[in-house]
C-alpha positions in Angstrom: 62.5 -60.6 23.5 64.1 -61.9 20.3 62.3 -62.3 17.0 61.9 -66.0 17.4 60.5 -65.9 20.9 56.8 -65.5 21.6 55.1 -63.5 24.3 54.2 -65.3 27.6 50.8 -66.7 27.7 49.8 -64.6 30.7 51.0 -61.4 29.2 47.8 -59.7 28.1 48.5 -56.5 26.1 46.9 -53.3 27.4 45.8 -52.5 23.8 46.5 -53.8 20.4 49.7 -52.8 18.7 49.2 -49.6 16.6 50.5 -49.7 13.2 52.1 -46.7 11.4 49.4 -44.3 10.3 46.7 -45.7 12.5 44.8 -43.1 14.6 45.7 -42.9 18.3 43.3 -44.7 20.5 43.8 -44.3 24.3 44.0 -47.5 26.3 41.2 -48.6 28.6 43.5 -48.1 31.6 44.1 -44.5 30.6 40.4 -43.8 30.1 39.7 -45.2 33.5 42.3 -43.0 35.1 40.9 -39.9 33.3 37.4 -40.8 34.5 38.6 -41.2 38.0 40.4 -37.8 37.9 37.3 -36.1 36.6 35.1 -37.7 39.2 37.6 -36.6 41.9 37.7 -33.1 40.6 33.9 -32.9 40.6 33.7 -34.2 44.1 36.4 -31.7 45.3 34.5 -28.8 43.6 31.2 -29.8 45.2 32.8 -30.1 48.7 34.5 -26.7 48.3 31.2 -25.1 47.1 29.3 -26.6 50.0 31.8 -25.5 52.6 32.0 -22.0 51.1 28.2 -21.7 51.3 28.1 -22.9 54.9 30.9 -20.5 55.9 29.2 -17.6 54.2 25.9 -18.4 55.8 27.4 -18.5 59.2 29.2 -15.2 58.7 26.1 -13.5 57.4 24.0 -14.8 60.3 26.6 -13.7 62.9 27.0 -10.2 61.4 23.4 -9.5 60.6 22.2 -10.9 63.9 24.6 -8.7 65.9 22.9 -6.0 68.1 24.6 -3.1 66.3 24.0 -4.2 62.7 21.1 -1.8 61.9 23.3 1.2 63.0 26.3 -0.2 61.2 24.3 -0.8 58.0 23.0 2.8 58.1 26.4 4.3 58.7 28.6 2.2 56.3 26.3 0.5 53.8 23.7 3.1 52.9 22.7 2.7 49.3 21.5 6.3 49.0 24.9 7.8 50.0 26.7 5.2 47.9 24.9 6.4 44.8 25.7 10.0 45.6 29.4 9.5 46.3 30.1 7.1 43.4 30.5 9.7 40.6 32.8 11.8 42.8 34.9 8.8 43.8 35.2 7.7 40.1 36.4 11.2 39.1 39.1 11.1 41.8 40.1 7.5 40.8 41.4 8.9 37.5 44.2 10.6 39.5 45.1 7.3 41.2 45.3 5.5 37.8 47.6 8.2 36.4 49.8 8.1 39.5 50.1 4.3 39.2 51.1 4.5 35.5 53.7 7.3 36.0 55.0 6.2 39.4 55.1 2.5 38.3 57.4 3.3 35.4 59.6 5.6 37.4 59.9 3.0 40.2 60.9 0.2 37.8 63.6 2.5 36.2 65.0 3.9 39.5 64.8 0.5 41.2 66.8 -1.2 38.4 69.4 1.6 38.4 69.9 1.3 42.2 70.1 -2.5 42.0 72.8 -2.4 39.3 74.7 0.2 41.3 74.6 -2.2 44.3 76.1 -5.0 42.3 78.9 -3.2 40.5 82.2 -5.1 41.2 85.5 -3.5 42.0 86.9 -1.2 44.7 86.5 1.9 42.4 82.7 1.5 42.7 82.6 1.3 46.4 81.2 4.8 46.9 78.4 4.0 44.4 77.6 0.8 46.2 77.6 2.6 49.5 75.3 5.3 48.4 72.9 2.7 46.8 73.0 0.7 50.0 72.3 3.7 52.2 69.4 4.7 49.9 67.7 1.3 50.1 68.3 1.0 53.9 66.9 4.4 54.6 63.8 4.4 52.5 62.9 0.7 53.3 63.0 1.6 57.0 61.2 4.9 56.7 57.4 4.6 56.9 55.7 5.7 53.7 53.3 8.0 55.5 56.3 9.9 57.1 58.1 10.1 53.7 54.9 11.6 52.2 54.6 14.2 55.0 58.2 15.2 54.8 58.3 15.5 51.0 54.8 17.1 50.6 55.2 19.7 53.4 59.0 19.9 53.8 60.0 20.6 50.3 57.7 23.6 49.8 58.9 25.0 53.1 62.5 25.2 51.7 61.2 27.8 49.1 63.6 26.5 46.5 63.5 28.2 43.1 62.1 26.0 40.3 60.9 23.3 42.7 57.2 22.6 42.3 54.7 22.9 45.1 52.1 20.7 43.4 50.9 18.1 45.9 50.3 15.5 43.2 53.9 15.7 42.0 55.3 15.8 45.5 53.2 12.9 46.6 54.2 10.9 43.5 57.9 11.7 44.3 57.5 10.3 47.8 55.9 7.1 46.4 58.7 6.7 43.9 61.4 7.2 46.5 59.9 4.6 48.9 58.9 1.9 46.4 62.1 2.2 44.4 64.0 1.0 47.5 61.8 -2.2 47.7 62.0 -2.8 43.9 65.8 -2.3 43.9 66.1 -5.2 46.4 63.9 -7.4 44.2 66.0 -6.6 41.2 69.2 -7.2 43.1 68.0 -10.6 44.3 67.3 -11.5 40.7 70.7 -10.3 39.5 72.5 -12.3 42.3 70.5 -15.4 41.5 72.1 -15.6 38.0 75.0 -18.0 38.3 78.5 -16.4 37.9 79.3 -18.8 35.1 76.8 -17.0 32.9 78.8 -13.8 33.2 82.1 -15.6 32.8 80.8 -17.3 29.7 79.7 -14.0 28.3 83.1 -12.5 29.0 84.8 -15.4 27.4 82.9 -14.7 24.2 84.3 -11.2 24.1 81.6 -9.2 25.7 82.5 -6.4 28.0 81.3 -6.3 31.6 78.5 -3.9 30.7 77.5 -5.9 27.7 77.4 -9.1 29.8 75.2 -7.4 32.3 72.9 -6.0 29.7 72.5 -8.9 27.3 73.1 -11.9 29.6 72.5 -11.2 33.3 69.6 -8.7 33.3 67.3 -10.6 30.9 67.5 -13.7 33.1 67.2 -11.6 36.4 64.1 -9.7 35.2 62.3 -12.9 34.1 62.9 -14.4 37.6 61.6 -11.5 39.5 58.4 -10.8 37.5 56.0 -12.1 40.2 57.4 -10.1 43.1 57.6 -7.0 40.9 53.9 -7.4 40.1 53.1 -7.7 43.8 54.9 -4.4 44.4 52.9 -2.8 41.7 49.7 -4.0 43.4 50.8 -2.4 46.7 51.7 0.8 44.8 48.2 0.8 43.3 46.7 0.8 46.8 49.1 3.3 48.3 48.4 6.0 45.6 45.4 6.8 47.8 47.8 8.2 50.4 48.5 11.3 48.3 45.2 12.5 49.7 47.0 13.7 52.8 48.6 16.4 50.7 45.2 17.7 49.5 45.1 16.0 46.1 41.6 15.1 45.2 41.9 11.4 44.4 39.3 8.7 45.2 40.1 8.7 48.9 39.9 12.4 49.3 36.7 12.6 47.2 35.2 10.0 49.6 36.3 12.1 52.5 34.6 15.2 51.0 31.4 13.2 50.4 31.5 11.8 53.9 32.0 15.2 55.4 28.9 16.5 53.7 26.6 13.7 54.8 28.3 12.6 58.1 28.1 9.1 56.7 31.0 6.7 56.1 29.5 4.9 53.1 31.7 6.9 50.6 34.8 5.4 52.2 33.4 1.9 51.7 32.7 2.8 48.1 36.2 4.0 47.5 37.6 0.9 49.2 35.5 -1.5 47.1 36.7 0.3 43.9 40.3 -0.2 44.9 39.6 -3.9 45.7 38.0 -4.2 42.3 41.1 -2.8 40.6 43.5 -4.9 42.7 41.9 -8.3 42.3 42.5 -8.6 38.5 46.1 -7.6 38.9 46.6 -10.1 41.8 45.1 -12.9 39.7 47.3 -11.9 36.8 50.3 -12.1 39.2 49.2 -15.6 40.3 48.9 -16.7 36.7 52.3 -15.5 35.8 53.8 -17.1 38.9 52.1 -20.5 38.0 53.3 -20.3 34.4 56.9 -19.6 35.4 56.8 -22.4 37.9 55.6 -24.8 35.2 58.3 -23.7 32.8 60.9 -24.0 35.5 59.8 -27.5 36.4 60.0 -28.5 32.7 63.5 -27.0 32.4 62.4 -24.2 30.1 63.3 -21.3 32.3 67.0 -20.4 32.6 
């Protein structure tokens, strides 16, 4: 529309023209859209809450009304035995937390090292790539419980000088060996997802192959695989309880001791609920990180 032309008679402006410096005033159409969205969100929340209440009521009715519920409640949900076992389980939980911290750091370091070894280019590095591939294939296929049994009971049987017989250290070693194989594949997927042009651009700027990997490829790869790495750490947190098969008194073994004294399985339920309470915040944090990275990727802010 030129300066000499006037607006059509039927063209009704959505809002008056805002001059420079005037405060922003949302249009009536936008206010209506926002009211509609809020009403729809409230309606969806109400429907979700109602359906959740109905589902919970049905489940409670079915479980509590079952013929064996009184016996099950006495055996697995006894408040007296729960109060007795809680201090012992919490004492053992400290071992699980320490194992998670130490083994988690070792898993990340070893997994990244194996992933880098698997992606080294050139024929001269073929033995390194073959060893890294064999390691990941073997420990990803070997059940964790078998790895724990072999390491915890097999290593002391060798009677090697200077090798520890501590079940906690041996159990942690088995956890690191198994989870590093999974984490290595996660890191390798992140490294291979970086476009080759990134490495080529780094080399064209004068960086060596190692510098391009360290300063260009790895930062992008690690950012891309943060959500699956957090999921692996959640799994590791739960599996630290398996060191109890070696005799280490963690939360699970403490529950087993308490259950053996009372012949009641409530301590196992207490230990399980504590692990769930520890896992849920980490899971929600993983979901939040994933959602944030998805938003950044959709906006073009994540390379």
